[in-house]
N, C-alpha and C positions, 0 to 999 in steps of 0.2 A: 785838234783840228786835223783835217784830212788832206790827202793829196799833196803834201809838202808845201802848203800855202800858209802864210802868216795871217792870223786873225786877231781881232780884239775881242776879248770876252769880259763881261762885267765881273768885278771881284766883289767880295763881301762888303768891303768898306765903300760907302757912297763916293762916287766921283773917281774911283780908282779902277783903271783897266790894266789888264796884263796881256802882253803879247805872247802868243803860244806858237810852238813849232812842233808839229806831230804829237800833240798832247802835252808837251812840256811847256810850263809857263816860264818864259825867258827872264822876266824881271826878277822874280823871287830867286831863280837859279843863280843869276848874276850877283845878287845881293849876298847870297850864301858863299859863293866863290870868292868874292872880294873880301868879305869879313874873315873867312877862315884862311884864305891865302895870306892876308896881312898878319894874322896871328901866328901863322906857321913861320914867318920870317923873324919873329921876335924870339929872343932867348927866353928860356924858362924862367919864371920868377924864382927868387932866391929860396933855396931849400927844397925845390921841386925837381925830380928827375926828368930828364929829357923825354923818355918814353912815356911817362905819365902826362907830360905837357902835350905831346903829340896825340895821345889817345883822347885827352880832354878836348882838343880842337876837333878831332873827328867826331866825337860824341856830340859836342856842341853843334857842329854842322849838321849832324843827323837830326838833332832836336829842332834846329831851325827849319829843316826840311819838313819835319812833321807839322810844325806850326804854319809855315808859309805855303806848303803843299805845291811845289813845282811839279811833283810827280806823286802818285799814290804812296801811302805810307810804307807798304811792303817794298816798293821799288827804292824808296829813299833808304830804307834799312839795308838793302842789299848793296847799294852804293857805298854805304858806310863800311861794310865788310871789305869791299874792293879796296878802298883807300887804306884801311887798317892793315891789310895783308900786303898790298903793293909797296907800302912805305916800311914794311917789316916792323910795324908797331906791335902787331899781333901775328902769330902764326895762324894759318887757316883752322887747325883744330881748336885753337883758343877762341877764335872769332865765332866758331860754330858750336862751342862747348855747351851752351845753354839749351840747345835743341834736345838734349837728353834729360833735362831737368823735369822731375815729375810735376812741378807746379805749372809748367807750360802746358803739359798734356792734360792736366786737370781742366784747364780752360777749354782746350780743343774738344775733349770728350763731352764737356757740358754743353757745348754748341750742338753736338749731335743729339744729345738727349732733348734739348730744346726743340729741335726739329721734329722729334716724335710727338711732343705736346701739340705743336701746330698742325702737323699732318693728320693726327688722329681726331683733332677737334676737342680733345679733353680740356684744353685751356678755355675754350669758349663755353663748354658745358659747365665748368666750374663757375665762370662769371655769371651765366644765366641763373644758376642755382642760387647764388647769393643775392642776386637782384630779386629773384622771386621771394626770398625771405625778408629782405630789408628795404625793398624799393618802393614802399608806399608813400614816402616823402622824398623830396629832392635831397635832403640831408642823408636820409637812410640809404638812398640810392648811391650817393657818393661813397658812403662807408662800405657798401657792398662791393663797389669797384676796387676800393683800396684793399679790402680783405682778399679779393681775388689776386691782385698783384702780389700781395704779401705771400700768399701760399705758393704761387708759381715761381717766385724769385729765387729760392734756393737751388733750383735746377735749370734756370734759364739765365745764363750769364750775359746775354745781350739785352740791355734795357730797351733797345730799339725794337727787337723782336717781341719782347714781352708786352711793353706798353703801346708801342707803335703798331706791332703786327697783330696782337690779340685783342687788346683793350680798346684801342682807338676806333676800329670799325664798329664795335658794339656801342661805345659812347656816342659816336656820330649818328648811328642808326636810332638810338633812343632819343637823342636831341631832335632829330627830324620828325619822329613820331609825335612829339609835342609841339610841332610847328616852329621849332627853333632853328633858324637857318640864316647865315650871313647874307645870302642872296636876297632874302626878304626883309632884312634889317631887324630880325627877331632873335638875334644871337643871345641876348640877355635873358630870354625866357628861361632857359635852363642850360643850353649848350655851353656857353662861355664859362659858367660855374663848374660844370662837370669836366670840361677840358683842363681848367686850371687845377682842380683837385687831383685829377688823375696824373697830370704831369708832376706837380709838386710832391705828391705822395710817392711817386716812383723814384724821385731823386733821393728821398729819405730811405726808401726800401733798398735802393741800390747800395747804400752804405751799411745796412744791417747784416747782410750775409756776404761772406767772402765770395761766394759763387753767383752773386746777383749782378755783377758788373765786370766786364772783361778786364778793366784796368786794375781791379782789386788785387788779384794775385801778383801783379807787377810790383805792388808796394811790399808784398811779402818778400819777394826776391831782394829788393833794395834793403829792407829792414834786416834781413838775415846777415848782411855784410857788417852790421853794427851790433850783432849779438842778440837781436830781438827775434825770437822764434815764435811765430804766430800760426796756430793751427786753426782749422775750421771752427772748432768749438770755442777756442780762445776768442776769436773774432766775434762770434754771435753772443757770447756771454758778456763781452764788453759793451756791445752796442744795443742789445735788445731792449733794455729798460728806457734809456733816453730816446732811442728810436721809436719805441711804441708810444711814448708820450707825445713826440712830435707828430706821429700819425694820427693820434686822437685829436690834437689841436688844429691841424691844418684844415680839415673840412669845416670845423666850427668857425675858425677865423675868417676863412674865405666866405662862409655863409653870411657873416655879418658885414664884412668889408666889401664884398662883391656879390651881393645876394641874387639868387635867381628870382625871376618874377613868378615862376610856378613853384609854389611851396609844397603842394601835395601832388603825388604822382600815383594815383590808385591804379592806373592802367599798366604801369611798368611791370608789376609782378605778373599780370596776365600776359603781357607781351613776352616776358621771359619764359613763362610756362608754355606758351605756344611754340616758342623756339625750341624748348626742350622736347616738346611733343613731336615736333618735326624731326628732331635728331633721333628720336626713338630710344630704345633701351641701350644700355652700355654695350658698345661693340667690343669684339675681342681685342683690338688694338688699344682701346681705351683702358680695358681691364689690365692689360700687360703694362701700360704706362703707369697706371695707378699703383700697381704692385711694385714696379721698378722704382717709382718715386718714393714709396714708403721705405723700401729696403735701403735706398741711397741715404735717406735722412738718418736712419738708424746707424748705418755704417759711418757716416760723417760725424755724428754726435758721439758715438762710442768707439770710433775707429782706433783711437790711441790705446784704449784698454784691450781691444781685440787684435791689436797689431796689424791693422789694415790701413794702408795709406789712402788718403782721400782720392788720389788719382787712380789707384787700383780699384776702389769702389766705383768710380765713374766709368772706368773701362769695363767692369763687370756689367754695369747698366747698358752700355753701348752694345756689348756682345749679346746681351739678353734681347735687346730690341732687334738686332740683326738676325739672331737665331729664330726668333718667333715671326719674322716677316713684317714686323711693325715698321722697320726701316729696311730699305734695300741698300746694296752697295752703291748704287747710283745716287741715292740720297746723300750718302757720305761724301762721295766725290763732288757733288754739286754744292755742298755747304761751303760757299766761298768765304763767308765770315770766319769760319774755323781755320781754314788754311792760310788766310791772310793774317789772322792773329798769330798763328804759329810762327810765321816768318818774322814780323816786326817785334813781337814780344820776345822771342828767343834772342834776337840780335841785340836789342836794347838791354836786356837783362845781362847778356854776356859782356857787353862793353862796360856796364856799371860794375859788374863783378871785378873786372880787371882794373878799372879805375881805383877801386878800393885796394886791390892787391898791389898796385904800383905806388900806393901812398898818397894819392890825390886827396882822398877824403880826410885822411889824418892831417895833411898839410892845411887843408881848408878849415877843418875844425879848430885847429890851433889859432888861426887868424880870427875866426868868428868868436872864439872864446875871449880873445883880447878886446873885441868890439863890444860884447855884451857884458863884460865884467863890471862896467860902471852901473849896471841896472841890477835890481833884485831879480831873483828868478821869476817871481810872479809877473812883474812888469815886462820882462823880456819875453815871457811866454805869450802874454796878451798881444804885444806888438807883433811878434813873429806870426802868431796864429791869424791875426786880422789881415796882415799883409798877404799871407799865403791864400787865405779864403777869398779875398776880394781881387786878387790878381787874376782870378778866373774870368773876369771881364775881358781879358785879352786872349782867351783861349776858346777854341770852337769844339773842344772835346775834353772829357775827363782824362782820357789817356794822354793827350798832349800835355795837359797840366801836370800829371804825375811824372811823365817822362822828363819834363823840363825842370821842375822845381822840387819834387819830392825829396830826392837825396840831399839837395842843398839845404833845405829847411830842416830835414831830420838831423843833419850835422849841427845846424844852428841850435836846435832844441837841446840836443845832448850837450853841446858846449855851454848852454845856459844852466845846465844842472839837472835837466829832466831825464829820468831813467829811460833807456832805449825803448822798452816795450810800450809804455803809455805814450811816449812821443810818436812812435811809429803808428800806433792805432789812431791817435787823435788826427794826425795828418791824413791818414787813409780815409777816415770818415769825412773830414772836411773836403777831401778831393771830390767826394760824391755830392755832399750837401751844397757846395758852391756851384754846382752845375745848374741849379735852378734860378740863377740870377738873370739869365738872358734867354732870348729866343733862339740862340745858336750854341749854347753852352754844353750840350750833350746830344747824342744821336736822336732821341725822340723829340727834342725841342722843335726842330724845323717841321716835323710831322704834325704836331699839335698846332703850332703857330700857323702853318700853311693852310689849315682849315679855315682861317680868317674869322674865328669866333672872338678873338681877343686882339685889340689894337696894340701896336708895339709899345706905345707909351704906357698903357695900362699893364702890359706884360712885365715891363721892367720895374714899374712901381710895385706891383704885387710880389715880384721876385725879390726885391730889396726888403720888403716888409717880412716876408716869410723867412728870409735869411736871418733877420734879427731875431725872430721867434726861435728858429732852430739853434742859433748861437746862444740865446738866453737859456734854453733848456739844457744844452750841453754845459754851459758855464755853471749853472746852478745845481743840476742833477748829476752831471757826469762825474765830478770829483767825489761826490757822496757815494754814488753807486760803485765806483772803482775802489774806494776804500773798503766798502762792504765786502767786495769779492777778493780783496787782497792784491789788487793791481797797483795801488798807490801806497 
């Protein structure tokens, strides 16, 4: 709100309003202050060091801020640093230590590379190419869109930029070409089906590649504190087979559960070819992007044997785009998502690192172990996994979900007897898959839902059904595949 006046603004939850003052939402801020202030006055639990308890309270307050959003996420993270340093819980170098970690800069550099895909139009060209090949039926059209998302995902860490910025306009345009529009009450012709397939497939794809979702590298930082080292190749090797099966099933299941009225789309390939014709031959920037993309994939896949860190490879890609003029320095400076991620990601990762160093996670793990000791490992894993997965109903982003619960549940899994690496990877994948439950669970969700092709009741129902499909695939195929590759 502006000019120092109080206003009432609608919140996400129906019937709830939040008073704001100069942009800060007062009610969530007061809730956080009261809860954390009360905890601060309480002595540390038995066996827990005072500094660990204080850092936990600050971390918990920061996570509450991420969820309740009295201020933007970056501002909340900076407030956490202020409290940690003023209370001498952390020194300033400790609080800012994670700004130098390569995994943080891997995400930032990937944002810049994604900008190149969008700026040059290469992402749209790839989409139209696959539509021209596969788009003769509505089902084939959906697979063409999914394939495009899959190919773009390794180097576009923002699922909002990828599916919302590149694919959504194309899907909407194709829907309207077939007379499918919510304004005319014809959304079920083809638009509703394509919107759901694109969104649900993107949720799966975001979990297949480490660099397909901004929150994914955050899980790596947390997992490392428990001895689980996850590389780009380790991640994709673990997820590729169950993930591909999910991607093959989702369009088919939605085609029968939520079928489009238009089954054949003979005009779609022609529309795609016309768009490709208008774009002309590959431009210089697109050629550079394509070559950079290819080199990055090679370096990320074989980087460990070539002794090239994934962040170094990504930096090479950014420098290439800058040197060739594909990106300008202004493009880099204006990429707000990258700089925002740098701040909140680094700060949260730093706090989590020192929580582990101060003994908080070890203390928590010992208590969880006593709680799950009455169950067999299999039963404990199922209970914990389902709770973690469906708790996403309470979160409006995968990042908030990961920041709030990932470390806690990772400790619980390890305490139940699961080795750190498979436990870390399973929770990481579920962090992405669970984003498909609601119309607010991840960045692209409001974009697709906001197009008004799918009613909220239907959206939630389809999200629940697809979640069961994804969980079934991972429950049945995941352990088999992981045993085959020696991960279990």
